[in-house]
N, C-alpha and C positions, 0 to 999 in steps of 0.2 A: 261737138261745139267745143270750138277751139278757143281758149285762154291762156294765157301764162301760169305759172304755176304760183299759185296761191294758198299752197298746202292743202290736204283731208278735208277740212271745214270747207274750203272755198269751194272744192269740188263739189260735196255735196248740198252746199247751201245753195248752189248755182243752180244743180239739176233741182231742189225744190221747188229754187226760186221761178224759175221756168216752167216748170209743173204748174204751179198755184197762177202762176200770169196766166199760161197760155186758153184753161178752163177747159179741154176736152179732153182733160185725163180723170180716172176713177180713182186709180192707186198711184203709189209710188213706192218703190223699194231700192235700198243704197246696197250696193255690193262693191266690196273692196277689189281695185283692179289690180290687185295681186293673190287674189285668191282662186284656188281650183272648186269649179262649182258642177256636180252634175245637174243635168237637165231636170232631173226627177224632182228633183230640190224647188226648182223655181216652178214645177207644176203643180207640187203640193200645197206651194205658198198660194198660187193663183186660185187654186180649189178653195181653199181657206178663206180667202177673200170672198168668193161667189158666195160662201156660206154665210159668213158673217154679216150682218145687220147693224152691228155697232161700230160706228165710225170711230170710237173714242179707245178701242181695241184693236194694238198694234202688234204684228206678228215678227217672230225673228228666229232665229235658227241657231245651232251651235257651231263652235270652232274645234275643227279636228287640226291634228299635228298633223305636218306636211310631212316629217320626217318619220312618223308612225303612225302611220294612214287609220287605225283601229285606234287610237289614244284619243281620249276628251281631253283638248287642250282649255276650253271654257264654254261653261254652259249655261253661263247669264250668273245675275248678283244682286244681292241686295246693298243699296251704297245707303249709306247713313246721313241724311241730308247735312246734319248739324256738326259733322265730326269730320276732320282733315284725314283725307286718304282711310276710311274705314269702310272696306266692302267686305260682305260677307258671301263665299262664292255659294252658287246653289250645288255646285259638287266638285269637290278636288279632280283635280289631274287624275284621269284611271283610265285602263284597258277596256274598252268595251266590249271587247270580246270576252270579259267575265259577266256572270250572269247578276253579281253582284253589282256590278256597274250599271249593269242595263236595269236592272230594279231602280237603285237610285236616281236615275234618269229620268223615270216613267213616273216620279212621284213628284204631288202638287210645292211648289215651293214658291213664296211671292216673293218675287225679282221687281224689279224699278229700272232695271240695265239690261238689255242686249247690245253687245257689240252690232256698229254697223257692216262687219265683214257680213252681214246678211240682216235687213230689217227693212220691214213697210208697214204701210198703214193706208189706208183711205184719205182721199186728198183734202175730205173736210175735215179730219181729225188733225193731218199737218197744219190747215188752217188756223182751225180753234187756237193750237197749242203752241204757235207760232215758229218763227224761222231759228234754226239751230245760235247759238251764241256765237258769235265772230271768232272763236280764239283760234283757228287755221291749223293749228297741230295738233291733235291731242284732247282727249276726253271731250269733245264735242258730242258723242254719243250719250256717255256719261250726263253730261250736264243733261241731254234733252230727255232722259229715260225718267231721272230724278224729280225733272219740272213735269212732266206729263201725268205721273202719278200721283204729285204733291195735288195736280191740280185736275184730278177726277179721271184722268184715262188708267190704261191697265196696258202691261208689259205680259207675251205670252211667248216664251220658249218652249215650240214645238218639237218633241222627239221625232227624228224623221227625218228631220230638215236641218242641213250643215253644210258646211263649205271646210276644205282644206286648206289652212291658213298657215304660216311661221308663226310658230308659239313665240310667248313670252320670254321665255328663257333662252331661246335664238338670238333674242335681239339685246343690246350691249346698252344701257341707257344710255350712255354719250351726251349727245346734245341733245337729245330729247329732255334732258335734267330740267333745261328753262321752263319747257312747255309743261310737264310735268309739276310741276309748282305753280309756274305763275297761274296758270288756268284755274289749278286745282284749288287755291285762294281764293281766284274769282268767282269759283261755282259755289265755295262754301258764301262767301260774303253774300251775291243773291238767296241762296236756298235758304239758308239758314232766318232770313228777312220774311221769305215765303211760310215757313214752315210755323214762325211764331205766330203770325199773322192767324193762320188756321188751327193753331192751338189756343190762342186767347180770345179769337172770335169777334164778336161786337164789340167788347171792350179795349182791344188792340190801342186805341189811339189812348184811351183813360188811362190804361199802364203801361203807356208807352217809356217811360222815365224807368221804370223797374223791368222793362222787356233791355231798352238799350242797356242796363248794366248786367244784365245775365249774357247775350250778346258780344260785350266786348269782352266779357271775362273767359268767354269761349275763344273770339278772337286772339285773345293776348295770350292763351294758353297754347297756343300754335306754337310760338315762339321754341319751347322746348324740343317740339317735333322738329321743326326748320335744323336746328341744332344737331340733333339726333340725325339728320338726313346727310347732314353736309360732313360728319364724321363718318358716317358710312362709305362716301366718296372717298373723304381722306385719309381713310385706314388701308384703302387699297391702292391708295396712290391715284384714284382718278380727279386728279387735280382741275381738269377742263370740266368735268360734270361739275364739281365742288363750288368753282368758280362760278357755271351759270344759272346753280342755285343761287348767288348772291346777286346775279342780275335779274333774276325773278322776283325776288322779293322787292330791287329795288323798283322794277318796272309795274310791279303791282300796287307800289305806292305812290304810282304817278296817275295814279285813278283810271278812269273808264276811256280818257284821250287814247291810251297805248293801244285799245281797238279802233276805235271811231275816227282818231284821225291818224294814224300812222300805219304805212305804208307796210305790207306783211311781207312782201320779197324783200325790202329793203333790211327791215328788221331783222329777218333772220341771216341775209348775209352779213349784217353786222355783230350778230350772236355767233355767227360761224367764226368770223376775227378771232372774235377771244378765246371761242373753246379751242381752235388753232394754238392759239399761243399757249396755253394750258394743258394742252394734250400732248405736251411737245416731249413730254416723257415717256411716251407711248411709242414703239415703232414693234413691225408685222417681220416677220423671221420665215422661211420655209424650215428652217430647221434651229434648234437651240445653239449660242456660242459654242467655239471651240474650249474646252476645256471645264466646260460646267457640268456637274454632279445634278443630274435632275433629281428630285427627291419628291416622292409622294406627298401629299397634304397628310397631315395627321402622324406623320413617322419621325419628325423634327425629335431629337434630344431636348427634353425641357432641364436643360443644365440653369446651376442656379449662379449667378454671378453677383458679386456684391457692388452696389450703386451706392453713388453720396449723392443726394439732391438737396437743396438748399431750400428753407422754409423761408418765408416774409420775412422775418424775423432774422434772418442771416443762419440760423443752426443747421449743420448739418442734420441729414437722416438715414441711416442707412435701411436700403430696400434689397430685400432677395427673392428672388423667383421671377422668372422669364416672363411672365405675363403679365406680372405685376409693371416690369419694365416695359413692354408694350401700352399699356394701360395709359402710362405718367409720360411717355415722350409720345403719345399718340402714332405708335408704330414707326419710330423712328424720323417723324417730323417736326420733332421739338427736340434739341439737344438739351443732355442733362451730364453735370458736372459727374466724371466717374475716376474713380480709385486708379486707374489705369487707362492709358490714353486709347488704348481698341480693344478692349478684353473681347469685342467678339473675333477679332480676326485672329486672336492667338493662335489658331489651329487652322493651317492651311484646308484643309478637306473643309471644313464648316465654311470659310471664305469664298469656296467656290461652288456650295450648295444652291441652288436655285430649286423653289416649292415650284412644282407645275402642278394645274390642275386638267383634270380629264378635260373639261366643260366649261363653261362660266358659269352654268348653274351651281356647280360646285364649291366655288370662290369661300372662303374665309379668312376674314383678316389677322386670326389668331393661328395658321397655317403659315402666314406669312413670314418670312424671316427678316427683323426689325431691321430695316434699311436696307435692304437688299432688293436684287431685282427677283422678278416673281413673273409666271405665264401661266397661261392656259391655251390648250388645243382649239382650234378652230375647225371641224371637219368641214366645213362649205368651203373655204380657203386652204385647207391644207396645209398648214401653219401653224404660227404659234406667234400670239399677242404676249409681248413684252412691257411691265411696268415697271422705270424704275424711280426709287426715291430721290424727291427734290423738293428740301427744307425750304427753300426760296420761294418756289411757286405756291408752298402750302400758306408760309406767312404773308404773303401778299395777299391771298384768299380769305385767309384766317380774319386778317388786319381789317380787311372791306366787308367781311360778315359780320363784323361785332359794330361798325357804323350802321350798316343796315339795320341788324336788329333793334339796336337803339332806336333808331328812326321809325321801325315796325311798332315797338312798344308805346311810341308816343301817338304816333299817328293812325294808327290800325282802328281806334273806333270810328272818327271821321272818315276815313277811306274806305271802309267798309258801307258807309251809308252812303256815298256817293255811288258804289258800285249795285248797290240796291234800287237806289233812285235812277237810274240808267238801265236798269235790265230792261222794263218792256219795250223800251226804245231801243235798246241793241237788238232784239228779237222780232222787230214788227217788220213787215213786208215793206212799209216808207222808206228804213232806213235801208235795208238791204237792196232798196231798186236803186238808191244810190251808190249804194256798195258796189255793185254786181259792174258798173258802170267804168270803176277803178280796175277791174279784173282784164279789163282788154286793152288799157294803156301798155302801151313799150315802152 
């Protein structure tokens, strides 16, 4: 079936909806369109479907590293329903050619998530637990797995069933930052309500005031995690991702209308405009600039430089130590007063040094020379991604973040309740019946 691009959840959700509406199917299988799969994996899954008599049991397979075929990338996980971005992996990425890794994969592990790179179950199970949350890009599979296990279903990730897929480390977060943050805030808002209703039981409504206080406290605590994530982007000059984190918080605070009433394709186009503007400090080159001295991470000399910072009372404070300077200046994003105009440029060789990481998986902000370009090698594109320091982009994003976090602290309790109240409607077939009609609109 042809439809315009409304993201992964739009594709999975449309397929699931059509299968449920048709009434002639027994099972539904989700499979990423960019995954490589052996026919034996599908055969094993369908054989298990024939043996399984419980429609509330869902079956998934592992994700293997397409660049390292015998390496496990993801074997499922347990996501904590009332915690922000808190998954516990079934097994860390490991070489399945080793006996210890095979044994670990065979051990039983309580899972509530198996990615939709390969996942399926009986139509009655999908009908019982509802449609995906229409988040369109990313975390739709996480939300669905956590939901169905809280409501009595089971997720089994079966050894011997797998696909080869591009692993997480090979995917720069980039514009995904918007969906990662926004959708996780939505998932948390909805699931925390379901979890506490289960924990409190029959006295849920009578204990409502106490429960609301607890939920509000947990949601407010996310503020520091959002700030930490923002700093993680900014410290490596990923200003595009940092700004999209801000947009994610702002859009989450708009409430369920951001999913129910906003066209996903139009929203994504707007997001990409912002991302491109704040990602202007990034460039891709087939080779490093002429004159650059490529320096491996961890080999920079940690020279001591005297710095003078100003306290709020106007008193000068002498700071010694390069890492301390990195921390206080947000790795060069914030200007600090110095005794010398350009202490880091005093030696020309240092000025020409550029930290070059072997892959994006090796990136560490402490190894980036504060305020200078850095790069990582991309074996797929055969070249270097180079990022430059831009304090003006940082300043604009940081000021907007401050406003967004103030609004978050003020309004999150009421917004969380809005999402929780709309949750069952957003995952219902009637809602999706109207929604899929918009997928075909030109």
